[in-house]
N, C-alpha and C positions, 0 to 999 in steps of 0.2 A: 504493500500500500504506500509506504514511504517513497519507494522508487517511482511509482505511478504519480504520486503527488509532485515529486521533484520534476518529472518530465512535463507535467501539466503546467507547473509554474514557469518552467523554462520556455515552453511554447507560448504562454501568455505574454511573458516579457519580450520575447522576440517579436511577437505580433504587434505589441504596443510600440516598440521601437520602430518597427517597419512603418507603422501607420504615421508616427510622428515625422519620420524622414520623408515619407510620401507627401504629407501635408506641407512640410517645409518647402520641398521642391516645387510643389504645385503652386504655393503662394507666391513664389518668385517667377515661375515659368508662365503662368497664365497671364499676368500683366504684361510680360515681355511679348507674348504672342499677340496680345491686343495692340501693342504699340507698333508692330511691324505691319506696314501697309500691305494689304493683299496677301497675307500669309496663306500659302497653299492654294491661291487662286490666280488665274491668268488674267491680266488686265492689258488689253491691247494698247491702251493709251500710255502705259508706262513700261515699254519693252526694255528688257535688260540688254545693255550694250557692253559686250566684253571688249577690253582694250586691245588694240593692235599688238601683235607680238613683234618684238624687235629681233633682228637677225643681222649677221655680218654681211659684208659686200664681197662679191666675187670680182677679182681683177682679171681682165682679158687682155690678150695681146692685140696687135694691129689687125690680126685676121679673125678676131672675135673668139679665139679659143681661150678657155680658163688658164691663167698662169699663176694664180695665187688668190689669197683671200684676206680680207681685213675683218678682224673680230671687233664688233661694236661693243656697246655697253653690256650686252649679253651674248655669249657664244651660243648661237642657236642657228640651226638650219631647218627651215620649215619644210616638211614633206607630207604628202598625202598618206592616208592610212594604208593604201595599197603598197607603199614602199616600206612598210614595217613588217618584218617577218611574222608569220602566223605564230611561231613559237614565242616571240616577244609579246604579242598581243594576248595570247592565252596565259602566259605567265603572270602578266599584270592583272588580268581579270581574276585568276585563281587566288592571288594573294590579296589584292585590294578590294575586289568587288565581284564575287562569283555570280551574283544575281543581277548584274548590270543590265542585261537585255530583258529583264523581267520587271524590275521595279520602275517607279515613275519619278525618281530623283532621290528618295530616301528609302531606307530599308530597316525595319525593326528587326528582321531576321539577321541582318549583318551586325547590328549592335549586340544582340544576344550571343551570336557566334563569337564575336570579338571578346566579350566578357568571359565566356567559357575558356577560350584559347589563352587569354592573358592570365587567367587564374591558374590554369594548368602549367603555364610557362613560368609563372612567378614574376612576370614583367610584361612589358608591352610587345607582344609578338604580332598582333593584328590591330588595326584601327576599325572603328565602327562607322566611319564616314564612307559614303559611296563615292565613286569616281566623280559623279556630278557635283557632290558636295565639296570634294577636294578641289575641283576646277573653280568653283565659286570662291573657295577660300584663297586659292592662289591668285585669282584674277580680281576679286572684288572686296572681300571682307578682311583679309589679313590674318595674322596669327594671334590676336588677342585671346588670352585664356579666360573666357567668361561664358556664363550661361547665355547672356544676351547675344554674343557672337555666334554660338552654336545654333541658337534658334533662328537667327537671321540667315545663317548659312543654309539650314534646312529649308527655310521658306523660299529663299532665292533659288535653291536647287529644284524645288518643285515647280516654280514659275519658269525657270530656264528650260526645263524639259517640256513643259506645256507649250512654251513659245517656239522651241525648235521643232517640235513634233506636230504642230498645227498644220493640218491638211497635207501631211507627208507620211510615207510609209515609216512605221516605227523603227525598222531596222536602219533605214537611211539616217534618221536624225540621231539615233544612238551611235552610229558609226562616226558622225560628225563630232559628237561630244567626245568620244574616245580619241579621235584624231587630234582634236584641240588639246586634250589633256596630255597626250604623249608628246606634243610639241611644246608644252608649257612647263612640265614638271622639272624641278632642279635635281640633277644627278651627280653633283659633286665636281670639284676642280673647275668651276666656272662653266660647266656644260649644262645648258638648258635644252631639254628635249632629247629624245632617244637617238636622233641622228648625230647630233654633236657628241653625245656620250659614247655612241658606238665607235665613232672616229677617234675620240680621245683615248678610250681604254683598249680598243681592239684593232684599230686601224682598218676598219671595214664599215660599209654602209649598214644601216639598220635592216635593210632587206636581207642581209646575209647572217644575221644573228641566229645562233643555234640555241638549243635548250640551256646549255651551260652558260653562255653569254647572257641569256635572258634572265637566268636565276641570279646572276651577279648584279645586273642592272636593276632588276626589280627590288633587290634588297637595299639599294641606294635610295629608293624613294623615302623609306623610313629613316635611314641613318646614312647619309652620304659621306660622313666623316669616319664613323666607326667601321663601315664595311668597304672603305676605299681599297680597291683591288691592287692599286699601285703601292700604297703604304703598308697594307696588310695582305700580302699575297696568300698567306696561309688561310686567312678567313675566306678569301675569294675561292680558294680551292675547295673548302668545305661547302660553300654555297653552290658550287657547280655539281655537287653530289646530292643535293637536296631533291 
């Protein structure tokens, strides 16, 4: 009886703590949602405009043939999704957002999966943000660590997908978002986007990246310094075996 009573009291305490935490989060989250214009809805009058991506310039000789390049403020080479290897695309989707072609900008399933993976790993092994949310973060809302920023990120991700996918095949608009993300994300050593990173680390175009290359580059999304394959080749070797 005493053991049963102890378990009952423990369960009651956990339930009360959980309820208090939920109420605290809700008391902050609900006002933030109310303050974000058009949260989760598409407003044609206030379309989201992603900033133009910066990239270097190609130097040509007198015959118009490339003879060199100038790296601008960001070392980036913008390429279409068709010029990113299937292995690289699938590696990014597997690690960052396996439900990318299913959800509409945010994914509760991704958050729960990340919580389980991070708990099992004892650290941050996965993030809960979708690729669309990450694109919004990189392009529009920045890295501020606050509930307000996370709510705004989710709201804009929903609106961005509705905007991009309006009157278009869903696969096409999703491909456009993935293409933009792969050209935007920072991958260490001043390389923005998968093409610049492929050339930086492997001396090959993104179209030729294999599974090992893709595993290394995908790890750089979360930790471009700690997984730097040039500085830590042994870490890169382990990533290739994942």
